[in-house]
N, C-alpha and C positions, 0 to 999 in steps of 0.2 A: 460813305467808303468803298470805294469802287473794290470788287475783288477780285483777283489774278485769274487771265483765262488762262485754265488746264486742260482745256479742251484740243482734241488733236485736230493736225488739218486734213481735209481729205485727200489735199496733194501729196501730203506725206505719206496717208497710209495706202495711198495706189501707186508711192514710189516705192514703200517697203514691198507690199505683196506682188509688182512685177519682180522685183529682187528675188524673192522665194520661188517663182515659177519661173523667171528666164532660161531658156535653155542653155546647155554648153555651146561656146563657141568651138566649130571645128576647124583650130589652125596649129601651126605647132606650136610644141612649147618657145622653142629657140625665137620665131617669129612672135610671139605675145609677147617675150620679155624684151624685143629688142624695140615693139610698141610700144609699153606701158611702162618700162622699169627704169628707172633713174638709176644711178652708181653716184654717193655723195663719197667724196674722198678724202682722208682723214683731215688735209687741209680745207676742208667746208666747201670745195669746188663739186659741182654738180653736172653730170652728164649722161647722155643717153648712153644706156648700155648695147656696145656693139661686137656682134658676130665677130668681125673681122679682125679684133681684135686680139680673140682667142678662137679662132675659127676649130680647132680640135675638141672645144669644149660644143661644140651644135649637135653634133650626135648624138654624144652622151643626154645630152639635155633633151634632143627629139625623143629620146627611146626612154625617158621616162614619164613623155606624154603617149606614151602605144599601148596599146591594150595585146602587143604581141608579148610584153616582156614582167611579169613580177618582181624584179629586182634589178636597180645598175649599181656596178662596182665600178668606182675607181680609184689607180692609184695612180700619184703623179708626184713632181714633187712641190715643194713651197715656189708660191710667185707664179703659179700656172691660171688663176682666177677659176679654180675649179670650184671653190664655195660662193663666189660670186655669181657663177653661173649656174651649179646647181642645185644650190639650196636657196639664193635670193632667188633665180631667176626662173626656180618652180614653184617658188611662193608666190611671184608674182602671175605667172602663169593661173594658178590654181583660183587664187583670189580675182583672176581680172575673168577668166573663161570658162572655169567647171571648178564651182566650188564644191569645196568637199574638207571634212575636217582633217586636221595634218597634226604632226607634234616631229618637232626639232629635237634631237638630243646631243647634248656639247658635252665638253669632257667635267664639267664642274657644276657647281649651282653659280659660283661665282663669274666662270665662264657665262655659262648659260643667260645669267643677271646684262654681262658686257655684251654678246652678241644681240642681247633684244635690243640695247640702245644703241647701240654705234653703227650695229648692219640692219635688223630688220626693219623698228622704228625708225630711221631716219629715211630708208629705202620708201617705205610705206607713207611716210609724212611727204617728202619730196616728188613722187610720182601722183601728180593730180587724177589721173584712170586708176590707183589705187586705192587714195586718200578716201575719197567718196563711197569706197565698198567698204571702209571702217565704219563698225555702227556707233552712233552720235549719243549714244547712252553711256557716259562716263565711267558708269560702275561696272561697266563689260569691258572692258579692255587698263591690263597693265601689266608688267614688265615680264611674266613669264605668261599671262591668258591673256589674249587675243579673240575677238568676237568681230562679224563681218554683218554687213546688213540680209546677206542672202542668209544667214543664221550657221553659216561654218564657224568651226572655231580653230585654231590653233595655240597648239602650247609649244612654250623654247623652256627645257626642259633640260635635267639631266640625268645618269644613269642608273637609276633605283629598280630594288622588283617594283616599288608602287607605281613607279612613273612608266613602267614596263610591264605592265601587266592588267587583266581584268579591263583594260579601256578596249577600244578598237576604232582605230583610226583609217582613213582611205588613203593616206599615206604616211612615211615613217622616215624622217632624213636625219642620219648621224654622219654626225662630222668627225675627222681625225679621230676613224675609229683604230688604229694602233696606238692609242694615248688614252684609250678607255682600257678598266679593268678587262680581264681576259674571261673572269667569272665574276658575273652581278649575282650578289645577293643569293651564291649558291645554287643561280636558275641556269646559269650558261651565259653565252656571250649575248653581248647586244644586238649583232644582227637577227640570229635566230628569236629572239624575245621580241623583236621590232617586226621579224617578217610575220608573225605568228599573228599580228596584230590587226594585219591589212587583210589577212584571209577572207575575211567575213565579205570583202568587197569585189571578191575572184575577178575579174580580168581588168575592173580599173582601179586594184588595191597594188602601191608602190613602195618598193623601200630600197633607199640608198642608202650605200656606206662610202663614203670617200675620206682618203687618209693619203699622206705621205708614207710610205712601209718604215715601219719602227720596230720589226723583231729578227732576231737572226736568221740565218741560215741555219736548220737543223742538221744538215747533213754535208761536212765540208767536202766529202768524197762525191757529190750529185754531179752528175753529167744529163746534159739537156738528153733527152730520146730523140731519135733520127724521125719518129714518127710525132714529135707535138713540139717543134719548132720554136709555138710561142709560151710556154709554158714556164712558170715565175718555179724559181728555187722554192726545194721544201723549207716549209718556213709558215707561223701560226699568223694569224690578222689578215687585214687587205688582201696581203698577196697571193694566200689562202683562199679566199674568198673568190680574189682572180682568178684560179685554176679553175674553179667549180662553173665557169660563167662559160663564155663563147670564144674569150680571150683575145683581143683585138687588139692588135698594136698600132702603132705612130708610125705611117712609111710617108717618105719624099722619094721626088726621083728625080735621081741624078740632073743637075744641071748640064753637064757634059753632050753635047748634043749626037757624039759619036756612042755614047752609052743609053744615057735614057732609062736606066733600069731601076727600080725599084730599090730603096731599103730602109732600117730603122734609125733615124737620131738618137745611139745610146751611146755609152761611154764607151763600149766595144768599138764604138767606130764614130771616134774623137782625138786627136791628135793632142796629146796634154801638152807639148811642150811647144806645138804652135798655137795652141787656144782655140779648133777649127774640127770642125767635124769633116768628116771625108767618106767617100763611095766606097763600099769595101768592093767594089765588083771592079771598079777602073783608075782606084786609088786616088781621085780627082779631091781636092780641097774645097770645100767649100768655105766662102765669104761671108763674115757676118753680117754683112750688108742684106746677106741672098735670105736670111733664116725667112724674114715675114714672108717673102713672096714664095717660099716654099710652103710654109707652113697655110697659107693660103689655097694653093694647087694638094697640098698634101691629103693621104684618104687612111681612113682606119681599116685593118684588115683582118679580119676571124682567122681562127687557126681553120685551118684546111682550105683557105684559098690564096689567092695571089691576083696580082695586077700583072696587064699584059703593060707592052711599051706604050699602049694607047689609052690605059689608064682602064682597062675592062677589068670586072675583077671574076674570074672564074673558080671553080674550084667548089667542094659541098663544106658550108660549116657545119660546127658543132650544133646537136638538136639540144635546146636547152632552153629556157624562158630565163636565162640571167643573160643580158649585156653588161659584160664584161671589159674594162678598159684602162690600160697602163701605157704610160709612157713616158720617155726618161726627162734630165735636167738639160739636153741642148737643144729641148724643142721648147722649153720654158718660154715665153711672148715676153714677162717681166725680168728675166736672169741673163745678163750678161754674161759671154763665154771667157770674159776675163777676168770675172769672178768667181765664176765654176773652177777654172781651172786655178786660182789665188788661192781661195779657202780650200780645195784640197790640198795642196801645197803647206800652206799651214798649218793645218791637222794632221800633215805626213810629219812635220817638223813637230810640230808638240808629241806626237807618238814618239819619237827617237827622243826627243827631249824629258822626256816623264814616264816613258812604256803604259800610260793611260788612251785607252783607246776611245773613250768616249766621246772626244771632240773630231777622231775620224769619222765614228758611227756615225753622228749627228749629221754630219757633212754628206757620208753616201747615204743617208737617208732621205734629209729631208734638201739639198739639194739636187742631189743627182736621183736622187727616184728609185733607190733600187736597196735590197734588203741588204745587212751586211755578213759577211763573212768574219767570225773571228778570227783573226789571224795567230793561231798556232799550230805547229808543227803534229801535235802528236794530242789525241786523247787524254793520255796518263802520262807523265814523264819519267823514265828511268831512272831508277837511283843510279844503277850500273854506270849509266851513260857520262852522269855528274861525275860519279866518282874515278872515271876515265880521265878526266878533264881534272883534278885536283892536283894542287901545286903544292910542290916540296918546299913548304916556308916552314918556319921554329914557329912552336906554338908560345901562344901570348906573347906576340914580338910584332912592332908595328911596321908592314914592309913599305919599302919606296913608292910613291906612289899615294899614299894615304893623306889628305891633312886635317882630318881631324877623326876624335873618336865619338860612336854614341851608344848610348846602351838603349835596348827595350827589353822589357820585363812582363813577363805573363804571371798570377796568381793564380794557384792550382789550391784547388781545397780540396774536401776528403778523405780518405787515409794517409794519403801522400801530402800533407801541407807543405808548399815550398813556396820561394818565389824563383821562375825562371829565368835567367839572366843571360841574355846575347850581346855579345860587342861588335860593332861593325864598323868600319874603318870606310873613309867614303873621300874619293877623288875628284880632278876635274872629271866634267859632267858627266856626274853621278857614280863611276867609278865606284864598285864596291870589293870591301874583302870583308872574311870571316875573319876574327882576332880572337874570340875567343865564346866559351860558351859553359857558364856551370849554374848549381843549385844553389841554393839557398837553405836549406831543410835544420840547421839549428845554431846555435847562437854561443861560442866559445869565451867572446867577452872580444874589447880591441884590441885585447896582443893576445890573442886565440891562447890562454893559458888559462882558463876557467872551464868546470866540466860543462859538458855539453847540457844544451837544452832545445829539447824539440820548440819549435817556431807554431804558431797557428797566427797569419795573419787577419783572419776576421775577427779576434778577441784579442787581440793583445797588443796594441799601441806599442810596446818599445819595440816589436819585432821590424815596423817601417822605420826607423831610427836605425836597422842593417843599410836600408836601400841607401841611405845619405852617406854612410860608413864607407860601407863595403862595395858600392857603385857609383854615385855622383863622386865619391874622392877618390877611385881609384886610377892609377897610371898604369904603361905598358911603355917598357924600351922598348927606343928605334934600332933597327934591325941594321943598323953600321957601323956596330962596335963599341959604340960609346957609351957613356953612362946617362944619355939623355935621357927622357920620358918623355912622353905624351897623355895627360890626363883626361877622361872623358869629358866632354862639352856640354851633354844634352843627355836626359833620360825620358824616354816614354813608358808608362807606365799601365798595364792595362785594371781596370776598376770594374771590369762587369762582374768576375766572378763566376761562379760553376749557377749552371741552369735549377733553378730550383730550391737551389744551397744555401750557401753563406751568400751569395751574391749582394744583397744589400749591406750586411755587415763590412762586405771589403770594401765597398763605397763608400759607405762613411766610416772607415779607417782611415782611408786613402785619404778624403777631405780633411780631415783631422795631421794626418801627415801634412799634406799644403801649406796649411795654416800655419805650421813648427815650422816649415822652409822660409814660409815669410818671413817669421820673426829672426832667422840667422841670416836673410840676403838673400837665400839661395832658389828661389823662387823662379825666378829667370832661367832655370836649368834644368828643371823639372818639368813635366805635361803629361796631364792623366788623360787618357783615351778610352775609347767605348765603344766595341761595332754598332752601327745605325742599321737603319731597315736598309732591307737590299734591293728596294725599289727606289733609293735614293740617287740623284744623280750631281752628288757634291763628294767628293772625294776625300775632305775636310770641311766641319764645321764648327765654328766655335760656338759653344753657349753658355749659358752662368745659370746653370741646374738651382730652382727655388723650393723646395715644399713646403717652406715653415706656413703657411695654410692649411695645409693638408693632414690627414691623422692617420696613425698607422703605418707611418714609413718610419725604416729603419736609418735610410743614406742621411739623414742631418744636412741636407742641403741647404744652404742660407741665402744664396744669391752670392756670395763672394768668393768661387774659386770655380775657377774656368774649367771646362769639362769639352774635349775637342770629339765629337763625333766622327766618325768612320765610314765610309764608303768602302768594306772591308771589301767587296768582290771585285770593286775600282783597281784595289791596292794591290791586292791578289794578281790581278790582270800585270799590274808591273814590273811582279817579282817573275813571273811567269815569263813573259818578254828578256828577265834577265837569264833566265835559265837557258832562253832560245838561243842567243845571242852567242855566235861559234870563236868569235877573236875576242881579244883583250883589245878594249877602247871604251867608249860613250855606254853607258847603261850596264856595262859586263860585269859579273858576279865569279867573283875568285874565292876558290873553295879550296881548304887545304886538307892534305894529307891526315895528318893526325888524328881527326873525329874520324869517328868510327861507322861503319854501315848502319846504325840505327838511327843517326843525324840527315843521311840523306834519304835515309825512309819517311822519318817525318818531313821532308820538305816536299818529297813525290808524292804522298799519298793523298792527296786532296782529288778530285774530279771538278772541273769545271763542267756543267749541264748545258750545251750548248743551244738546249732551250728556251732554259730561264735566265743564261746567262748567271747562274749562281753557283759558288764553291762550295762542295760539300764531302764530307769523309765516306767513303762508301760503310763501314764500319766505324770502330773505336780506338783502334790504333791512335798512336799520338801524332800530332801534327803541329807542337809548339813551335820549331825554324820556320815554318812555312807563314805560322802566323806573326812569329816575331820579324821576321824580314819585311812583312806588309807593314805595321809598326812604326817600321826605321822609315819606309818610304812616305806615311804621313808625318814621320818627324821632319824629316826632309822638307817636305809640302810646309809645314809651320814655320821652320828656319829660314824660307825663303830662298833654300838651297838652288832652285830651278831658275834663280834669276840672276844668280853669281854670273861678273862679267871673269872668267878667269884670268883674263890682261890683266884685272887689279880686282882682287879679291878679298873682301871686309880680313884683319889680320888673322883672325881664328881659321880662317881656310888658307892661309898663302904657305907658298913653300917653309920647309922645316928651317933653313937658314934665317928664314924672318919672319916664323911664327912664333910669336913673344909667350905663345902657352907651352912652348919647348924649353925646359930648363935642366939642370945636372940634376942627379937624384939628389943629389944634399941638399937640395934646393925644395922648396915649397912650391908648387904650380901655380900662380895667379888663376883669378877667379875673372874671366872673358864671357861675358853674355851674350849667345846669340842672337836673341832677338831681344825686344823693349824691357823690360820689367813687367810680368803681370800683377796687374792690379785690380782691386774689384770695381765694377762699376758706380760712377758716381749717384746717386739718389737725387730725384729731382726737387728743389726745395718748394714747399706751396707758396705761390704768391698771394702777400696779404693783401684783401683790396680794405679799403678805409670805407667803414661802415658812417654813414651819414650821421648826423647831428639832429636830436632832433630837440 
């Protein structure tokens, strides 16, 4: 029997050895990418990478291949081609021209796997010059680890202490830097950790960080210094790294022959109404069709330098080994100006309609390439200023303009156990009125004629029945002199409990209360809520908690009760926006004179940290008014109030004369559910497979 030939080929050995001793090609990184790299589109089309498509990426890519710099920082909007050039292009250059070990850092393990398969894998397999550089041994290559004939290694990983520690790499490429954790496993930020990994290689080491800005401006009063015209506003993340480099901005030359001066295509030099850039020197508007030509002739200018009309770069740049670049949305090659203005307009409308700044922040960051300045006039609102605008309304009476009532409940534990209840009235376009505020500390029976009994929401199920009796079934007299009344339409109850105390027991009692409401057909008017992670991008997220498979849990969640997880910081942003509005109308908060100073202090005590975006109490003073209003914003989202067509509202949100909930005092108010009744998720039935007969 003939034995298989396991001997190596002499020609193959010669090729492998030649690959190991092959000297680096002295060629610019952008030229190498144009020669060897293929770009594979999402539709499967394959094309050469062209520097003419994104001419502003040529200089940053060439700086990465230069021994003059230890790091390159690139801040810019989405759809600029930055990742394609600076990550894919530099990998192509290193594989084909100057082999060395490298690491790509994506935002998560899942994204690293996706990036490897969709970007790096497709690029290498469809670029003949690069494919032949891959190791032919199958065990050398997998999703997260690639090895090449020259022996160089490329890891495609995610941010962790293990990934960014111990090993040395000639280059580390960090993508989407501002979406990475600011502190990785207590060791520091990804750029600092990655940069340490390349120091062994001296002037040949390179660290890249690229991202669209994602952090907020930390000082709303900051003004750009006269001697630092390119400086980015104070913020963390990619623009903080940009400020540490030589601060290059992208410049266009005015197409007007009488001007020909250079300017930056930024939001400051963009006419939003006309959807076009303009020259700030002469006012000439730029036709969108001129953008490609202006980009082809565009120039990067470091701080301390300027361009003459003839295009000569004069001046003295900052002395640093970090080349940093920042460009904004109007210059992005794959983003139309009409799209830029349309997205910004819709984000502004969302802010006006909801008070949430999340969409606006995303558009400013990712489409315009700018850091976001949180829209708030004061660091901490003044309770006196809010009291000055208080209105002389009758207590526990529904003012004109209110279409429906909602209640929010906070559960307090410790020594002062109680339900804290706040009643809100909502009108057209989220205009709000504070109707009532009270505590439930004791039970005196349904007719208020029994000896008082102190309540304990964490341990006594019967106490939760008081929410049904005294909140859900509550109604208020209309301010029209009649005996007509408006009932509470829906209630949101916080189930979090106090931290480290009876939290889990409160949650368990809340679940059991909801199950009893379901038996009475009232579940469509009650919503259990709980604050979520401050990093969440969802204002409200519906869940069905189930811990039946876990031990030592007290909340008795069985997957049959819906719990709404709240993005508390974003909801409080919306409340803050209500307080900042000066004139009654859409999104305005009406406050009454009959409430004491204590309530206004509760409403204004919390402070938002512009660096982290989180709301917090400086001390231990009460903040229930602020929390309860945030729950009411969440309740409006759950009920779909933001989507109401006020020209044809649902019956429960109609004017008093047509609203079926409003009846005379002698009549019982009918139940009108604001949303579809909540039911438990249906369990999937196991499909039976017929067994073969033997």
